[in-house]
py3Dmol code that shows the C-alpha trace and the ligand (Angstrom):
import py3Dmol

protein = """\
ATOM      1  CA  MET A   1     -90.889  -9.863 -30.491  1.00  0.00           C
ATOM      2  CA  THR A   2     -87.687  -8.124 -29.319  1.00  0.00           C
ATOM      3  CA  LYS A   3     -88.275  -6.101 -26.202  1.00  0.00           C
ATOM      4  CA  PRO A   4     -87.865  -2.347 -26.828  1.00  0.00           C
ATOM      5  CA  SER A   5     -85.213  -2.096 -24.190  1.00  0.00           C
ATOM      6  CA  ALA A   6     -83.296  -5.300 -25.065  1.00  0.00           C
ATOM      7  CA  PRO A   7     -79.738  -4.046 -25.681  1.00  0.00           C
ATOM      8  CA  ILE A   8     -79.111  -4.249 -29.394  1.00  0.00           C
ATOM      9  CA  ARG A   9     -75.452  -3.726 -30.282  1.00  0.00           C
ATOM     10  CA  ASP A  10     -74.564  -0.706 -32.449  1.00  0.00           C
ATOM     11  CA  GLU A  11     -72.714  -1.996 -35.523  1.00  0.00           C
ATOM     12  CA  LEU A  12     -74.024   0.655 -37.963  1.00  0.00           C
ATOM     13  CA  PHE A  13     -70.535   1.890 -38.923  1.00  0.00           C
ATOM     14  CA  ALA A  14     -68.667  -1.401 -38.609  1.00  0.00           C
ATOM     15  CA  GLU A  15     -68.437  -2.162 -42.323  1.00  0.00           C
ATOM     16  CA  PRO A  16     -66.763   0.166 -44.856  1.00  0.00           C
ATOM     17  CA  LEU A  17     -69.418   2.444 -46.316  1.00  0.00           C
ATOM     18  CA  THR A  18     -69.062   3.679 -49.892  1.00  0.00           C
ATOM     19  CA  GLN A  19     -71.034   6.844 -48.972  1.00  0.00           C
ATOM     20  CA  THR A  20     -71.172   7.706 -45.288  1.00  0.00           C
ATOM     21  CA  GLY A  21     -74.013  10.251 -45.737  1.00  0.00           C
ATOM     22  CA  LEU A  22     -75.180  12.630 -43.071  1.00  0.00           C
ATOM     23  CA  PHE A  23     -76.126  11.186 -39.733  1.00  0.00           C
ATOM     24  CA  THR A  24     -79.883  10.973 -39.192  1.00  0.00           C
ATOM     25  CA  PHE A  25     -82.085   9.646 -36.421  1.00  0.00           C
ATOM     26  CA  ASN A  26     -83.669   6.972 -38.670  1.00  0.00           C
ATOM     27  CA  GLU A  27     -85.108   3.582 -37.833  1.00  0.00           C
ATOM     28  CA  ALA A  28     -81.661   1.968 -37.854  1.00  0.00           C
ATOM     29  CA  VAL A  29     -80.174   4.450 -35.398  1.00  0.00           C
ATOM     30  CA  ALA A  30     -83.272   4.402 -33.185  1.00  0.00           C
ATOM     31  CA  GLY A  31     -83.093   0.555 -32.962  1.00  0.00           C
ATOM     32  CA  VAL A  32     -79.629   0.538 -31.491  1.00  0.00           C
ATOM     33  CA  PHE A  33     -79.722   3.945 -29.716  1.00  0.00           C
ATOM     34  CA  PRO A  34     -79.303   3.009 -26.003  1.00  0.00           C
ATOM     35  CA  ASP A  35     -76.145   0.946 -26.825  1.00  0.00           C
ATOM     36  CA  MET A  36     -74.897   3.660 -29.181  1.00  0.00           C
ATOM     37  CA  ILE A  37     -75.189   6.551 -26.660  1.00  0.00           C
ATOM     38  CA  ASN A  38     -73.932   4.603 -23.704  1.00  0.00           C
ATOM     39  CA  ARG A  39     -70.774   3.523 -25.550  1.00  0.00           C
ATOM     40  CA  SER A  40     -70.274   6.913 -27.214  1.00  0.00           C
ATOM     41  CA  VAL A  41     -70.947   9.550 -24.602  1.00  0.00           C
ATOM     42  CA  PRO A  42     -68.589   9.404 -21.480  1.00  0.00           C
ATOM     43  CA  GLY A  43     -70.675   9.995 -18.319  1.00  0.00           C
ATOM     44  CA  TYR A  44     -73.973   9.441 -20.016  1.00  0.00           C
ATOM     45  CA  ALA A  45     -75.386   7.091 -17.271  1.00  0.00           C
ATOM     46  CA  THR A  46     -74.406   9.560 -14.525  1.00  0.00           C
ATOM     47  CA  VAL A  47     -76.033  12.494 -16.267  1.00  0.00           C
ATOM     48  CA  ILE A  48     -79.243  10.585 -16.843  1.00  0.00           C
ATOM     49  CA  ALA A  49     -79.411   9.436 -13.213  1.00  0.00           C
ATOM     50  CA  MET A  50     -78.657  12.953 -11.912  1.00  0.00           C
ATOM     51  CA  THR A  51     -81.215  14.453 -14.313  1.00  0.00           C
ATOM     52  CA  GLY A  52     -83.914  12.709 -12.201  1.00  0.00           C
ATOM     53  CA  VAL A  53     -82.442  13.942  -8.947  1.00  0.00           C
ATOM     54  CA  LEU A  54     -82.102  17.521 -10.093  1.00  0.00           C
ATOM     55  CA  ALA A  55     -85.566  17.555 -11.723  1.00  0.00           C
ATOM     56  CA  ALA A  56     -87.131  16.198  -8.534  1.00  0.00           C
ATOM     57  CA  GLN A  57     -85.577  19.066  -6.513  1.00  0.00           C
ATOM     58  CA  HIS A  58     -86.978  21.745  -8.859  1.00  0.00           C
ATOM     59  CA  ALA A  59     -90.263  20.325  -9.956  1.00  0.00           C
ATOM     60  CA  ARG A  60     -93.230  22.530  -8.950  1.00  0.00           C
ATOM     61  CA  PRO A  61     -96.719  20.962  -8.358  1.00  0.00           C
ATOM     62  CA  ASP A  62     -98.909  21.365 -11.418  1.00  0.00           C
ATOM     63  CA  SER A  63     -96.099  22.349 -13.710  1.00  0.00           C
ATOM     64  CA  ALA A  64     -94.712  20.639 -16.783  1.00  0.00           C
ATOM     65  CA  ILE A  65     -91.283  18.924 -17.089  1.00  0.00           C
ATOM     66  CA  TYR A  66     -90.153  18.802 -20.706  1.00  0.00           C
ATOM     67  CA  ASP A  67     -87.499  16.487 -22.222  1.00  0.00           C
ATOM     68  CA  LEU A  68     -86.593  18.055 -25.574  1.00  0.00           C
ATOM     69  CA  GLY A  69     -85.045  15.488 -27.994  1.00  0.00           C
ATOM     70  CA  CYS A  70     -86.085  12.675 -25.738  1.00  0.00           C
ATOM     71  CA  SER A  71     -84.983   9.719 -27.933  1.00  0.00           C
ATOM     72  CA  TRP A  72     -85.976   6.540 -25.957  1.00  0.00           C
ATOM     73  CA  GLY A  73     -87.101   8.663 -23.027  1.00  0.00           C
ATOM     74  CA  ALA A  74     -84.139   7.778 -20.655  1.00  0.00           C
ATOM     75  CA  SER A  75     -84.302  11.196 -18.853  1.00  0.00           C
ATOM     76  CA  LEU A  76     -88.109  11.016 -18.570  1.00  0.00           C
ATOM     77  CA  LEU A  77     -87.722   7.546 -16.975  1.00  0.00           C
ATOM     78  CA  SER A  78     -85.177   8.928 -14.560  1.00  0.00           C
ATOM     79  CA  VAL A  79     -87.452  11.836 -13.612  1.00  0.00           C
ATOM     80  CA  ALA A  80     -90.546   9.646 -13.240  1.00  0.00           C
ATOM     81  CA  ARG A  81     -88.643   7.431 -10.741  1.00  0.00           C
ATOM     82  CA  LYS A  82     -87.498  10.372  -8.585  1.00  0.00           C
ATOM     83  CA  ILE A  83     -90.325  12.848  -8.640  1.00  0.00           C
ATOM     84  CA  ASP A  84     -93.010  12.854  -6.042  1.00  0.00           C
ATOM     85  CA  HIS A  85     -95.508  15.415  -7.399  1.00  0.00           C
ATOM     86  CA  PRO A  86     -98.213  13.384  -9.110  1.00  0.00           C
ATOM     87  CA  SER A  87     -99.654  16.675 -10.541  1.00  0.00           C
ATOM     88  CA  CYS A  88     -96.522  17.228 -12.693  1.00  0.00           C
ATOM     89  CA  GLN A  89     -96.977  16.583 -16.395  1.00  0.00           C
ATOM     90  CA  LEU A  90     -93.955  14.811 -18.041  1.00  0.00           C
ATOM     91  CA  ILE A  91     -93.664  15.693 -21.684  1.00  0.00           C
ATOM     92  CA  GLY A  92     -91.156  14.252 -24.210  1.00  0.00           C
ATOM     93  CA  ILE A  93     -90.700  15.738 -27.663  1.00  0.00           C
ATOM     94  CA  ASP A  94     -88.665  14.335 -30.568  1.00  0.00           C
ATOM     95  CA  ASN A  95     -88.854  14.933 -34.329  1.00  0.00           C
ATOM     96  CA  SER A  96     -87.837  11.350 -35.181  1.00  0.00           C
ATOM     97  CA  GLU A  97     -90.916   9.147 -35.684  1.00  0.00           C
ATOM     98  CA  ALA A  98     -88.659   6.113 -35.069  1.00  0.00           C
ATOM     99  CA  MET A  99     -87.413   7.515 -31.700  1.00  0.00           C
ATOM    100  CA  VAL A 100     -90.945   8.478 -30.545  1.00  0.00           C
ATOM    101  CA  LYS A 101     -92.121   4.944 -31.303  1.00  0.00           C
ATOM    102  CA  ARG A 102     -89.256   3.495 -29.255  1.00  0.00           C
ATOM    103  CA  ALA A 103     -89.874   5.934 -26.417  1.00  0.00           C
ATOM    104  CA  ARG A 104     -93.531   4.905 -26.302  1.00  0.00           C
ATOM    105  CA  LEU A 105     -92.620   1.140 -26.057  1.00  0.00           C
ATOM    106  CA  ASN A 106     -89.767   1.740 -23.607  1.00  0.00           C
ATOM    107  CA  LEU A 107     -91.810   3.938 -21.213  1.00  0.00           C
ATOM    108  CA  GLN A 108     -94.823   1.694 -21.397  1.00  0.00           C
ATOM    109  CA  GLU A 109     -92.631  -1.348 -20.551  1.00  0.00           C
ATOM    110  CA  GLN A 110     -90.712   0.405 -17.739  1.00  0.00           C
ATOM    111  CA  LEU A 111     -93.406   2.580 -16.224  1.00  0.00           C
ATOM    112  CA  GLY A 112     -96.684   0.902 -17.112  1.00  0.00           C
ATOM    113  CA  ASP A 113     -99.546   3.366 -16.965  1.00  0.00           C
ATOM    114  CA  HIS A 114     -97.520   6.299 -15.539  1.00  0.00           C
ATOM    115  CA  ARG A 115     -98.674   9.324 -17.505  1.00  0.00           C
ATOM    116  CA  VAL A 116     -95.954  10.623 -19.900  1.00  0.00           C
ATOM    117  CA  LEU A 117     -97.026  12.622 -22.898  1.00  0.00           C
ATOM    118  CA  LEU A 118     -94.932  11.953 -26.025  1.00  0.00           C
ATOM    119  CA  GLN A 119     -95.131  14.326 -28.943  1.00  0.00           C
ATOM    120  CA  GLU A 120     -93.548  13.916 -32.363  1.00  0.00           C
ATOM    121  CA  GLY A 121     -92.395  17.344 -33.602  1.00  0.00           C
ATOM    122  CA  ASP A 122     -89.584  19.847 -34.123  1.00  0.00           C
ATOM    123  CA  ILE A 123     -88.627  21.416 -30.781  1.00  0.00           C
ATOM    124  CA  MET A 124     -88.235  24.737 -32.614  1.00  0.00           C
ATOM    125  CA  ASP A 125     -92.054  24.755 -33.325  1.00  0.00           C
ATOM    126  CA  MET A 126     -93.502  23.302 -30.106  1.00  0.00           C
ATOM    127  CA  GLN A 127     -95.212  25.535 -27.525  1.00  0.00           C
ATOM    128  CA  LEU A 128     -93.845  25.227 -24.035  1.00  0.00           C
ATOM    129  CA  HIS A 129     -95.928  26.315 -20.993  1.00  0.00           C
ATOM    130  CA  ASN A 130     -95.421  26.509 -17.246  1.00  0.00           C
ATOM    131  CA  ALA A 131     -92.151  24.538 -17.320  1.00  0.00           C
ATOM    132  CA  SER A 132     -90.461  24.008 -13.949  1.00  0.00           C
ATOM    133  CA  VAL A 133     -87.805  21.753 -15.519  1.00  0.00           C
ATOM    134  CA  VAL A 134     -86.583  21.640 -19.063  1.00  0.00           C
ATOM    135  CA  ILE A 135     -84.149  18.907 -20.084  1.00  0.00           C
ATOM    136  CA  LEU A 136     -81.947  19.295 -23.227  1.00  0.00           C
ATOM    137  CA  ASN A 137     -79.686  16.247 -22.946  1.00  0.00           C
ATOM    138  CA  TYR A 138     -77.345  16.192 -25.993  1.00  0.00           C
ATOM    139  CA  THR A 139     -80.033  17.740 -28.279  1.00  0.00           C
ATOM    140  CA  LEU A 140     -79.068  21.470 -28.622  1.00  0.00           C
ATOM    141  CA  GLN A 141     -75.858  20.387 -30.381  1.00  0.00           C
ATOM    142  CA  PHE A 142     -78.048  19.188 -33.340  1.00  0.00           C
ATOM    143  CA  ILE A 143     -79.907  22.543 -33.702  1.00  0.00           C
ATOM    144  CA  PRO A 144     -78.323  25.006 -36.154  1.00  0.00           C
ATOM    145  CA  ILE A 145     -76.243  27.516 -34.098  1.00  0.00           C
ATOM    146  CA  LYS A 146     -78.236  30.528 -35.347  1.00  0.00           C
ATOM    147  CA  GLN A 147     -81.463  29.028 -33.986  1.00  0.00           C
ATOM    148  CA  ARG A 148     -80.117  28.113 -30.524  1.00  0.00           C
ATOM    149  CA  GLU A 149     -80.778  31.494 -28.950  1.00  0.00           C
ATOM    150  CA  THR A 150     -84.388  31.587 -30.081  1.00  0.00           C
ATOM    151  CA  LEU A 151     -85.012  28.172 -28.607  1.00  0.00           C
ATOM    152  CA  LEU A 152     -83.405  29.028 -25.251  1.00  0.00           C
ATOM    153  CA  LYS A 153     -85.417  32.325 -25.126  1.00  0.00           C
ATOM    154  CA  ARG A 154     -88.599  30.354 -25.561  1.00  0.00           C
ATOM    155  CA  ILE A 155     -87.561  27.866 -22.889  1.00  0.00           C
ATOM    156  CA  ARG A 156     -86.732  30.743 -20.483  1.00  0.00           C
ATOM    157  CA  SER A 157     -89.993  32.507 -21.168  1.00  0.00           C
ATOM    158  CA  ALA A 158     -91.932  29.342 -20.228  1.00  0.00           C
ATOM    159  CA  MET A 159     -90.264  29.333 -16.826  1.00  0.00           C
ATOM    160  CA  GLN A 160     -90.575  31.199 -13.457  1.00  0.00           C
ATOM    161  CA  PRO A 161     -87.662  32.386 -11.370  1.00  0.00           C
ATOM    162  CA  GLY A 162     -86.053  29.347  -9.660  1.00  0.00           C
ATOM    163  CA  ASP A 163     -87.042  26.883 -12.333  1.00  0.00           C
ATOM    164  CA  VAL A 164     -84.218  24.898 -13.974  1.00  0.00           C
ATOM    165  CA  LEU A 165     -82.772  23.943 -17.361  1.00  0.00           C
ATOM    166  CA  ILE A 166     -80.486  20.924 -17.600  1.00  0.00           C
ATOM    167  CA  LEU A 167     -78.296  21.253 -20.689  1.00  0.00           C
ATOM    168  CA  SER A 168     -75.887  18.420 -21.667  1.00  0.00           C
ATOM    169  CA  GLU A 169     -73.642  18.872 -24.644  1.00  0.00           C
ATOM    170  CA  LYS A 170     -70.459  17.825 -26.401  1.00  0.00           C
ATOM    171  CA  LEU A 171     -68.041  20.706 -25.922  1.00  0.00           C
ATOM    172  CA  THR A 172     -65.213  22.174 -27.988  1.00  0.00           C
ATOM    173  CA  LEU A 173     -62.305  23.792 -26.200  1.00  0.00           C
ATOM    174  CA  PRO A 174     -60.934  27.285 -27.084  1.00  0.00           C
ATOM    175  CA  ASP A 175     -57.335  26.005 -26.870  1.00  0.00           C
ATOM    176  CA  PRO A 176     -56.918  23.960 -30.170  1.00  0.00           C
ATOM    177  CA  GLN A 177     -54.198  21.636 -28.715  1.00  0.00           C
ATOM    178  CA  LEU A 178     -56.225  20.892 -25.632  1.00  0.00           C
ATOM    179  CA  ASN A 179     -59.297  20.397 -27.870  1.00  0.00           C
ATOM    180  CA  ASP A 180     -57.438  17.846 -30.006  1.00  0.00           C
ATOM    181  CA  TYR A 181     -56.149  16.121 -26.903  1.00  0.00           C
ATOM    182  CA  LEU A 182     -59.678  15.623 -25.488  1.00  0.00           C
ATOM    183  CA  ILE A 183     -60.916  14.446 -28.855  1.00  0.00           C
ATOM    184  CA  ASP A 184     -58.175  11.807 -28.857  1.00  0.00           C
ATOM    185  CA  LEU A 185     -59.143  10.809 -25.288  1.00  0.00           C
ATOM    186  CA  HIS A 186     -62.747  10.545 -26.371  1.00  0.00           C
ATOM    187  CA  HIS A 187     -61.786   8.246 -29.300  1.00  0.00           C
ATOM    188  CA  ASN A 188     -59.759   6.209 -26.783  1.00  0.00           C
ATOM    189  CA  PHE A 189     -62.880   5.949 -24.588  1.00  0.00           C
ATOM    190  CA  LYS A 190     -64.845   4.628 -27.698  1.00  0.00           C
ATOM    191  CA  ARG A 191     -62.128   2.109 -28.472  1.00  0.00           C
ATOM    192  CA  GLN A 192     -62.370   0.904 -24.881  1.00  0.00           C
ATOM    193  CA  GLN A 193     -66.111   0.525 -25.456  1.00  0.00           C
ATOM    194  CA  GLY A 194     -65.405  -1.860 -28.313  1.00  0.00           C
ATOM    195  CA  TYR A 195     -65.666   0.493 -31.295  1.00  0.00           C
ATOM    196  CA  SER A 196     -63.049  -0.096 -33.976  1.00  0.00           C
ATOM    197  CA  ASP A 197     -61.007   2.664 -35.658  1.00  0.00           C
ATOM    198  CA  LEU A 198     -63.128   2.327 -38.767  1.00  0.00           C
ATOM    199  CA  GLU A 199     -66.332   2.764 -36.810  1.00  0.00           C
ATOM    200  CA  ILE A 200     -64.957   5.789 -35.048  1.00  0.00           C
ATOM    201  CA  ALA A 201     -63.756   7.416 -38.234  1.00  0.00           C
ATOM    202  CA  GLN A 202     -66.949   6.706 -40.254  1.00  0.00           C
ATOM    203  CA  LYS A 203     -69.253   7.968 -37.406  1.00  0.00           C
ATOM    204  CA  ARG A 204     -67.100  11.075 -37.011  1.00  0.00           C
ATOM    205  CA  GLN A 205     -67.492  11.831 -40.722  1.00  0.00           C
ATOM    206  CA  ALA A 206     -71.262  11.297 -40.650  1.00  0.00           C
ATOM    207  CA  LEU A 207     -71.616  13.711 -37.757  1.00  0.00           C
ATOM    208  CA  GLU A 208     -69.247  16.295 -39.110  1.00  0.00           C
ATOM    209  CA  ASP A 209     -71.876  18.901 -40.210  1.00  0.00           C
ATOM    210  CA  VAL A 210     -74.679  17.627 -38.088  1.00  0.00           C
ATOM    211  CA  LEU A 211     -73.389  17.856 -34.485  1.00  0.00           C
ATOM    212  CA  ILE A 212     -71.877  21.251 -33.937  1.00  0.00           C
ATOM    213  CA  PRO A 213     -70.317  21.660 -30.453  1.00  0.00           C
ATOM    214  CA  GLU A 214     -69.594  24.985 -28.929  1.00  0.00           C
ATOM    215  CA  THR A 215     -67.442  26.108 -25.937  1.00  0.00           C
ATOM    216  CA  ARG A 216     -68.423  26.254 -22.247  1.00  0.00           C
ATOM    217  CA  GLN A 217     -68.093  30.057 -22.563  1.00  0.00           C
ATOM    218  CA  GLN A 218     -70.538  30.322 -25.516  1.00  0.00           C
ATOM    219  CA  HIS A 219     -73.121  28.263 -23.629  1.00  0.00           C
ATOM    220  CA  VAL A 220     -72.766  30.240 -20.403  1.00  0.00           C
ATOM    221  CA  GLU A 221     -72.893  33.630 -22.201  1.00  0.00           C
ATOM    222  CA  ARG A 222     -75.981  32.770 -24.223  1.00  0.00           C
ATOM    223  CA  LEU A 223     -77.750  31.306 -21.175  1.00  0.00           C
ATOM    224  CA  ARG A 224     -77.188  34.569 -19.323  1.00  0.00           C
ATOM    225  CA  GLN A 225     -78.252  36.646 -22.337  1.00  0.00           C
ATOM    226  CA  VAL A 226     -81.583  34.854 -22.646  1.00  0.00           C
ATOM    227  CA  GLY A 227     -82.294  35.514 -18.950  1.00  0.00           C
ATOM    228  CA  PHE A 228     -81.006  32.675 -16.829  1.00  0.00           C
ATOM    229  CA  SER A 229     -79.682  34.279 -13.610  1.00  0.00           C
ATOM    230  CA  ARG A 230     -77.061  31.671 -12.786  1.00  0.00           C
ATOM    231  CA  CYS A 231     -75.535  28.814 -14.779  1.00  0.00           C
ATOM    232  CA  ASP A 232     -72.442  26.664 -14.874  1.00  0.00           C
ATOM    233  CA  ILE A 233     -71.224  23.177 -15.436  1.00  0.00           C
ATOM    234  CA  TRP A 234     -72.202  20.642 -12.693  1.00  0.00           C
ATOM    235  CA  PHE A 235     -70.652  17.586 -14.435  1.00  0.00           C
ATOM    236  CA  GLN A 236     -67.996  16.985 -17.081  1.00  0.00           C
ATOM    237  CA  CYS A 237     -66.274  13.840 -18.395  1.00  0.00           C
ATOM    238  CA  LEU A 238     -63.744  14.504 -21.163  1.00  0.00           C
ATOM    239  CA  ASN A 239     -65.414  16.819 -23.740  1.00  0.00           C
ATOM    240  CA  PHE A 240     -68.982  16.077 -22.677  1.00  0.00           C
ATOM    241  CA  ALA A 241     -70.545  18.368 -20.080  1.00  0.00           C
ATOM    242  CA  SER A 242     -73.836  19.108 -18.344  1.00  0.00           C
ATOM    243  CA  LEU A 243     -74.822  22.609 -17.350  1.00  0.00           C
ATOM    244  CA  ILE A 244     -77.419  23.720 -14.939  1.00  0.00           C
ATOM    245  CA  ALA A 245     -79.120  27.066 -15.592  1.00  0.00           C
ATOM    246  CA  ILE A 246     -81.505  28.615 -13.022  1.00  0.00           C
ATOM    247  CA  ALA A 247     -84.174  30.957 -14.358  1.00  0.00           C
TER     248      ALA A 247
END
"""
ligand_1 = """\
30
GEK
C -81.046 11.003 -24.085
N -81.839 13.194 -24.840
O -81.155 9.771 -24.166
N -86.623 18.591 -32.733
C -86.918 17.495 -31.945
N -85.986 16.569 -31.783
C -84.800 16.669 -32.319
C -84.435 17.794 -33.109
C -85.397 18.754 -33.351
N -85.172 19.830 -34.102
N -83.143 17.648 -33.540
C -82.704 16.489 -33.022
N -83.674 15.867 -32.302
C -81.534 11.898 -25.263
C -80.488 11.815 -26.355
S -80.034 12.396 -28.990
C -78.367 12.714 -28.727
C -80.691 12.772 -27.377
C -77.368 11.936 -29.601
C -83.646 14.595 -31.558
C -83.176 13.433 -32.311
O -84.164 12.756 -33.077
C -82.551 12.551 -31.231
O -83.519 11.658 -30.716
C -82.204 13.542 -30.073
O -82.660 14.812 -30.483
C -80.653 13.667 -29.876
O -80.456 11.594 -23.200
O -77.751 11.081 -30.406
O -76.161 12.293 -29.425
"""
view = py3Dmol.view(width=600, height=400)
view.addModel(protein, "pdb")
view.setStyle({"model": 0}, {"cartoon": {"style": "trace"}})
view.addModel(ligand_1, "xyz")
view.setStyle({"model": 1}, {"stick": {}})
view.zoomTo()
view.show()
């Protein structure tokens, strides 16, 4: 049997598709996901590694650490390896059955019996309690813009002052020319990672109405509005950034 973490190359958009269709996190995407995200998101490995470091600094004993839209559980793995409070509960939530299945196999293989709770469900519906750390790595961008404030309010109200949200997102820039320039640089990055022009174009079309990026300013203003006292970007590579927000 193929190991869950064996790197399977993403070739989902390599052949001309008659109908691109909307991008969904189905079985095919889940199967190639680690390769896809590593070759598509500049800075991904750094953000995941630092997620563990930041989480370990802010984790409170007896609290919960949530990874919302956990996919294969890469952030949870990073946290589990850095954290030294055995009383913290690590919880991963994803609404893709295929992803939760992969996360379960991946975490079992990498962590053995370490207790991580995985839940299949929509992060808009799940209850959050006593969260010292909430991780939203590249997930908020898939939530309809109108629902983002509600979700962030719920996250904030599950936290105490000093707790932390790590929010990683693709950004858009207010200056249209600079925005186009960074999009070109991102496409160059993908070419360097071995994606063809056809793959880049077809993936872009499939994500068009599914992944909706916002500006740094929009994120910062909304995070302040929902009650985070301080927030800003701690890492950025091209048009992909990670923000830290302190409750
Ligand atoms: C990583 N954080 O490896 N409820 C629950 N899950 C959702 C929802 C929702 N409403 N919408 C999307 N997802 C991961 C990568 S991928 C980012 C996150 C990407 C899930 C979806 O099923 C997928 O697994 C994840 O959010 C987004 O750091 O593919 O660019």
